[in-house]
N, C-alpha and C positions, 0 to 999 in steps of 0.2 A: 355107238354108231350114229353118224349124222343122218337124220331123216329129213329128206328134202320136202316131203309132203307136210310134215309137221312144221317145218320152217316157213313154208308158204302160208299155211293156215295161221300161224302166229303173226306173221307180217301183215296179213289182211286184217286180222282182228285189231292189231295195234293201230293201223291206219283208220279203221272205222271208229275206234275209240277216240283217236286224235281228232277226226273231223267232227264227231259229236261233241267233243270237248269244247271246240270253238263256239258252238251254239250255247253251250252251258255257261261258258266264261262271260259272255255278254250279259247274261241274266243276273249273274252275281257280282259283276263289275270287277272281275279278276282277269288280268291278261292271260291269254291262252297259253303263252310260253311257260307260265308257272305251272299250269295244269299238265302240260306235256312233260315237264320235268318230274312232276309228282307221279304221273303214269309210269315213267321209267323206273322210279324208285320203288313203286308198288310191285311191279312185275319182276324186279331184280332179285338177287340172291338174299338180300336182307328183308325183302317183303314176302311176296308169295313164293319166291324161289323158282319161278318159271324159267327165267333166263339168268345165267351167270355170265357176267361180262366185266372184265377188268383190264382190257387191253387199251392202254393210252394211245398207242400208235394208230390203231384202227379208229378210235374215237376222234383223233386229230384229223385223220384222212377224211372221214365222213363230215366232220365239222367244217373243214376248209372247202370241200366240194359244195356243201350246202350254202356256205357264205357266198361262194361264187354265183350260184343260182339266185340267191336272195338279193345280192347287190345288183346283179344284172337286171332283174325284174324291177327293183326299186329305181334304177337309173332310167329304164325304159319309160316308167310312169312319171318321171320328174320333168316338168316343163322348164326349158331353158330360160324363158322370160321371167319365171319366178325365182330361179336360182341365181341368175346373173347379178341382180342387185345385192345379194347377200354373200357373194363370194368372199369378200374381205373378212367379215366377221366369222364366217364358217371356217376359213383356212386358219384364221388366228386361233379360234377355239380348238381346231384339229392339231395345231402344233404347240403354240405357247400354252394354250389351255391344258393340254395333256401333260406338258412338262411341269406346270405348276401343280396340277393335281397329283402327279407322281411324287413330287418332292414333299408335299404336305403329308400324303399318306405314308410315305417312307419314314418320316419322322415319327408318326404315330405307331407304325409297325415296329420300329426300333424300340420304342418305349414299352409297347404292349407285349411283344414276343421275346424281347431280350435276345435279338439275333444280330449278326454283323450288319454293317451299313450296306454292303453289297446285296445281301439277302433282303434287307429292308427296301432298298430301291428296286429290286427285282419284283417284290410284292406290289409296290406302288405302280410300277410300269404295267403289270398285269391287269390291274383294275383302273388304269388311268384313262382309258378311252371309253366313249359311249359305244353302244352296239347297234349296228345297222338293222339287224334282224328284229331286235326289240323295238327300236324307234319306228321302223316302217310298219310293224304290226300294230303298235299301239296308236299311231297317228292316222292310220288308214281309216277313212270314213269320218274322222273327227272334223269339226268345223273350227279348228284353231286358225287364227289369222294366218294368211298365206305367207307373210314374211317370216313369222316365227317358225311355222312348220317347215318352210324351205331351209331356214338356217339350221334347224336340228337335223334334217335329213341330209343336207350337204355335209354337215360336220361329221355325222356318223358314217357317211360314205367315204370320207377322206382322212379320218383320224387313225385308221388302222396302221398305216406306215410308221407313224411315230411310236405307237404302242409296241408293234412288232420289233422295230429298231431298238427301242430301249430294252425290251425283254431279252432279245438275243445278245445285246451288248453286255448286259449284266450277267447273263449265263456264261458268256465267254470269259468275263472277268473272274467269275467264281470258279470255273473249271481250269483255266490256264493261269490265273493270277496276274495276268499282264494285259495291257491294251494300250493302243495309241489313240489319244483323244482326237488328234487331227484326222486320223483315218476313220474314226467313228463319225465325225461331223461330215466328212466327204461322202461316206457311205450313206448317210441319211439323205443328203441332197441328191445323190445319184438315184436312190430309191424313189424319192418324190418326183424328181425331174423326169427320169426315164419312164416312170409309171405313167405320167401325164402324156408324154410324147407317144408312147406305144398305144395308150388308150385312144388318143386322137387318130393315130394312123390306122389302127385296126377298126375303129368305128367308121371311118370313111370307107375303108376297104370292104367291110361287111355291108354297108349301105349300098355301095356300088354293085357288089356281087348279087345281093338279094334282088335288086331292081333290074339287073341286066340279064341274069341267068334264068331262062325259061324252063322251070322244072315241070315234070309231067303231072305231079300231084300237088295240090295245095297244102296237104299235110306235111310236105317236106320243108316248106319255108320256115316254120317255127324251129324245126330241128337244125336247119341250116344256120339260123341266127344263133341258136344256143351253142352250136359247134364253134362259132367265132368267139363266144364268151370264154369257152374253155381254152381255145387257142390263144386268146389274149392273155389270160392268166398264166398259162404255162410258158409262153414266150417271155413275158416280163419276169417271171420267177427264175427262169434259166439264165436271164441276164442280170440276176441279183438286184432287180428292182421290185417295186411293190405291185404284185399281181392283182391284189384286190382293188387298189386304186385304179389300175389300168382298166379293169373290168367295168368299174363304175363310170369312168370317163367315156369308154367306148359305148356303154349303154346310153349315156346322155346324148351322144352324137346320133346313134341309131334311132332312139326314141323321138328325137326332135327333127328328124328328116322326113321327107315325103317318101313313104315306104309302101312297097307292094305287099299285099296281104297283111297289112298293119294289124287289123282286128284279130286275125288268126294267130299271129305272132304274140300279140299282147295277152290274149286269153290263155294260150298254151303256157306261156311263161308264168302267168299268175297262178295257174293251178299247180304247175310243177314246183314253183317256189313255196307254195303252201305245203306240198308233200315233203319237200326237203326240210322245211322248218319243223314239221312234225317229227320227221325221222331224226333230225339232229338233236332236238331237245330231249327226245325219248332216249336216244343213245347216251347223251350226256347225263341223263337221270340214272341210266343203268350203271354208268361208270362210278357213281358215288355210292358209298355204303352208308345208309342211314344210321347204323349202329355207331359208325365213326363220326358222322356229321353232327348228329343231335346229342353230343356230349356237352357237359357243363362247360368244359374248357373251350371247345370250338365255338359254342353259341355265345359265350361271354365275349371272346375275342372278336367274333364276327360282328356282334352288335356294336361293339366299340369302334371297329373299323368302319362299319356302315354309317355310324353317326358322324365320324370325322369326314368321311367321303361325301355324304349327302348334305350335311349341315355346314361344314367348314370348307373343305377342299374345293368342291364344285362351285359354290357361290364365289369364292375368292378368285378362282380361275376364270369364271364368267365375267366378273366385274373388271378384272385386270385386262382380260383379252379383248373386251369390247369398249374400251375407253374411246370416247369421241366417235362412236360409230352409229349414233342416232337412236339408240335403244333407250326407252324410258325405264324408270326404276321398276315398274310393274313387269315390264317385258324381261328385264334381267332376272327378276325373281322367278318368273316362269321358266326361262332358259336354264336357270340353276336347278330347279326341281325336275325338269324334264330330261336330265342327263342320265338316261337309263343304262344300266349294265345288263348284259345278257350273254349270248353265246361266245362272243369274242374273248372276254376275260376267262371263261371256263376253258376254251380251246387253248388259250395262251398258258393257262395253268398246267396243261399237259406237257409243255416244253421242258420245265424243270424235272418232271418225272422221267421223261425220256432221256434227259441229259444226266440223270443220276444225282441231282443236287440234294444235299442234305436237307432234311425237313420238307421235301417236296410234297409228300402226302399231306402234311399239316397245312402247307400253303394252298394246295388244291381244295381241301375241305373248307378252309376259311373263305377262300375266294367263292366257292359254290354257295356258301351261306350268305355272303355279301350280295351275290347276284340275286338269290331268292328274296332277300330283304328288299333290295332295290326294286325289283320287278313287282313285288307284291305291294309295297308301300307307295312307290312313286307311280308305277304303271296304272294302278287302280284309281288314282286321284288326279291325273293330268287334266282330264276334261272338266272335272269339278273346279280345280284351281283356275283354269282358263276362264270359266264362267264367273267365278268370284272376282277375278281381276279385270273382267270386262274385255277379254282378249279373244273372244270368239267372233267369227265372221259369219257370212251367210251359210246356211246348212248345206252340206255337200249332198248332191243327189247322184247316186250311182245308177247309171242306166242299166236295166236288165234286158234291153232290147238291142239286138245286134243283127246286122244284115251286111252281107258282103258278096260281091260277084265272084263266083267260083272261077270264071274264065278271065279274071282280071289280067293274068299273065299273058293271055293270048289276045284279048280284046283291048282296045285302047280306051277303056272306060272303067270307072269304079264308083262305088256308092260311099258317100261321106256321111257319117253320123254327126250331127251338130245340135247342141242344146242352146236355145235362144236365151240370152240374159237381158237384164233390164237396160244395159248400156248399148246393146247392139243397134246397128243402123237399121236392121230389118224388124226390130221389135215394134209391135202395134201397127204394122203396115199390112195392107192387103197384098196378096201375091201378085195381082195384076199391076200393082203400082211399083213393084220392085224390078229393076232392069237387070234380070239375070242374063248371062251370055246365052247365045242361041242353043248351044249343045248342053244346057243345064236344065234339069227337070226335078221338081220335088215329087218324089214317089209316094211318101207317106208322112203323116204327122202323128206322133204319140202325145196325147194331152191327158194328163191325169190317168195314165194307164189305159186310156181308151184310144182306139184307132180313129183318126179323122181323115177322111178322103179330101185331099187338097183340090180346091177349085180356085178360079180366078178371084172371086170375092172373099176367099177365106183369109181371115186376119191372123197373122202370126203373133202369138202371145209369149210373154216371159215364161220359161219353163218348158215350152214345146220342144220335143225331140224331133228333129227333121232328118229324113233320109233323102239325100240329094244325089241323083245320078248325074255324073259329069264326065266329059271326055278329059283325058289328061292334058290336052292343050288348053282347056278352059279352066283348069283347076286353080291356076294362079289368080285369075280374075275373080273367080268365085270366092276364094278365101279373102281377097282384098275387099270384096263387097260385104261379106258377113263379118269382117273385122278380125279374122284369124290370120296371124303371120304365116307366110309361106316359106318353106325351106326347100331349096333346090337339092335334088338327090345327086 
C-alpha cells in the first residue's frame, strides 16, 4: 500500500541531500549533476533498495518538465547584448555541429556495437547535442570570457530541436521502415522556425501581461511568469514545433525587458530550477540499474564512445561549424572541451525504450555511462582549462543583497540594484557631481559587504552595489546615465 507520509518524508530527505550535495560538489571539484545521479543510483533498487523505479515514461515526463524550467531560468538570466554577437556560431553549432557529431558517433557506434546503420545514427543523435542543464549549472559563477560562455549557453539552449528531430526521425525509420527525406527536412525547419516565432510571441505577451496586470500579491508574479513558460512549451509542442526552443526564446525576451517584480521572478525561478534539476537527475539516476550499467561490456563500449565523442567528434564539429567566425585556436579548443552532455541525452535515450526499439536498454545504459564520463571528466576541468588557455575574464560577483518595493505594482516607483564597474560613467565620481534625474535617489551602497550611507560627497567606486529608487518615468534616463541599455516593456 502506498504510504503518503513515507513518500513525503523520502522526498524531503532527497531534496536535503541534493542541496547539501551542491555544497559538497564545489569542494571536490565535481559537477553537482554527477552527484545527483549517484544519489539516485544509491537509493535505487540496485543500491540501498529504498526506491524501485523503472518507468521510462514517468522519467521522460519529469525530465521534459525539468528542462522547461531550467531553460526558462537560463534564458531569463542571459543578457541579450552578450548573446547577440554570438548568434551565428551558436546556431551553427546547434545545427551543423549536432549533425556532424551525430554522423561521426554513428560510424563509431556501428563499428563498436555491430548494429544497423539506422540504430547507429539513432545512438549518434541521442548524444549529439550538448545539455542546457549541465552547461548552465557548470558555467554559473565561473569567470569564463563572456563571449565563450554566451556561445556555449546559446548553443545548449538551441540545439535540442536538431537532436530531438534526428532521434524521432530515426525511431520512425526503425519502427516503420520508411520515411520521406523531404518531409524530414521540412519538419526540421518547421520545428526551428515555428519554435522561434512562438517564443518571440509568447515572450512579448508574457512581458506585457506581467507589467500591465495588477495582482494582489507580489508572490503571484513569479508563478504568472512560470505559467507562461509552460504555456509556451505546450503550445509549441502541440503545433509540432520545438517547445524547448520556444521556451528559451521567450525567456530571453522576458529577461531582457523592463519587468515588474523582476527580482522576485528571477529569484523564484532560480530556486525552482535548482529543485527541478535535483529532482530530474535523481529520477534519471533511479532509472538506471548499476548492476546493468557497470558491466565490462557497457563500460568498455561507453568509454570508447566517450573518447570518440569528446576527442574526435566534438572538436571536428566545433572547428567545421565555426570557420571564419573569429574564434582563436585556443577558444575552439575550449569550446570543444566544454561540450557537456547531461540530462537531454538521457531523456532522449528513453524514447527508444518507449517505442520498443531493439537493444533500447543497451543504448540507454551506454548513453548514461557516456553522460557520466562527460560530466565527470569535462565538467570538473572546464574552469582549469580556461585558466590554462588564458580565457578567463573578471571574476563574477554574485550579489547576495536584494531589495525591491513590495508596492511596485501600485506605486509608480521601483528600486534598481546596480553594480558599478570600472568602465561606468559614474565610477570614481562623487554623488553630488552626478546629474541624476529629479525623481532618482540612491538609497544604499553595499561596499565589501558593508553598508555605506550615501551622502553628497560619497564617491562611487568599482564593485559598489547601488540600490537606486526611481520613478518609472525616470528609469530610461537613469539607465542611460549609468550605461545600462533600456528595454521598453
